[in-house]
C-alpha positions as CSV (number, residue, x, y, z in Angstrom):
1,X,0.0,0.0,0.0
2,X,1.3,3.4,-0.8
3,X,0.2,6.7,0.9
4,X,0.8,10.1,-0.5
5,X,0.8,13.5,1.1
6,X,-1.7,15.9,-0.4
7,X,1.0,17.8,-2.2
8,X,2.4,14.6,-3.7
9,X,-1.0,13.5,-4.8
10,X,-1.6,16.9,-6.5
11,X,1.7,16.6,-8.3
12,X,0.9,13.1,-9.6
13,X,-2.7,14.1,-10.5
14,X,-1.5,17.2,-12.4
15,X,0.6,14.9,-14.6
16,X,-2.4,12.7,-15.6
17,X,-4.6,13.1,-18.6
18,X,-8.2,14.1,-17.9
19,X,-9.7,10.6,-18.2
20,X,-7.1,9.0,-15.9
21,X,-7.4,11.9,-13.5
22,X,-11.2,11.4,-13.3
23,X,-10.9,7.7,-12.7
24,X,-8.2,8.0,-10.0
25,X,-10.0,10.8,-8.2
26,X,-13.2,8.7,-8.2
27,X,-11.4,5.7,-6.8
28,X,-9.8,7.7,-4.0
29,X,-12.9,9.6,-3.2
30,X,-15.1,6.5,-2.9
31,X,-12.6,3.9,-1.8
32,X,-13.8,1.6,-4.5
33,X,-11.6,-0.8,-6.3
34,X,-11.4,-0.4,-10.1
35,X,-13.7,-3.4,-10.8
36,X,-16.3,-2.0,-8.4
37,X,-16.1,1.4,-10.1
38,X,-16.6,-0.3,-13.5
39,X,-19.7,-2.2,-12.2
40,X,-21.1,1.0,-10.6
41,X,-20.7,2.9,-13.9
42,X,-22.7,0.1,-15.6
43,X,-25.4,0.3,-12.9
44,X,-26.2,3.9,-12.0
45,X,-29.3,2.8,-10.2
46,X,-27.1,1.7,-7.3
47,X,-26.8,5.3,-6.2
48,X,-29.9,6.6,-4.5
49,X,-28.6,10.2,-3.9
50,X,-27.1,9.5,-0.5
51,X,-25.6,6.0,-0.6
52,X,-23.9,3.7,-3.1
53,X,-25.2,0.2,-2.9
54,X,-22.6,-2.2,-4.3
55,X,-23.9,-5.7,-5.0
56,X,-21.2,-8.4,-4.7
57,X,-20.0,-9.9,-8.0
58,X,-20.7,-13.6,-8.8
59,X,-17.0,-14.3,-8.1
60,X,-17.2,-12.7,-4.7
61,X,-20.3,-14.8,-3.9
62,X,-18.5,-18.0,-4.9
63,X,-15.4,-17.1,-2.8
64,X,-17.6,-16.3,0.2
65,X,-19.4,-19.6,-0.1
66,X,-16.0,-21.4,-0.1
67,X,-15.0,-19.9,3.2
68,X,-15.2,-22.2,6.2
69,X,-15.7,-20.9,9.7
70,X,-13.4,-22.2,12.3
71,X,-14.2,-21.9,15.9
């Protein structure tokens, strides 16, 4: 994991083209992963004005089903 100071982030962001800047800013502002952002873009009804409701992907559901609880 990498953390930037605000001034470092601004320097990096200023060097990006407009599309990359928009994507990176969205990822940082929402905390989403890139795949989640792509699914959200395809499903704008997940935003109700206040909250973003992310539905787990099929792969995530399969991985969750594979987990075994140990006591």
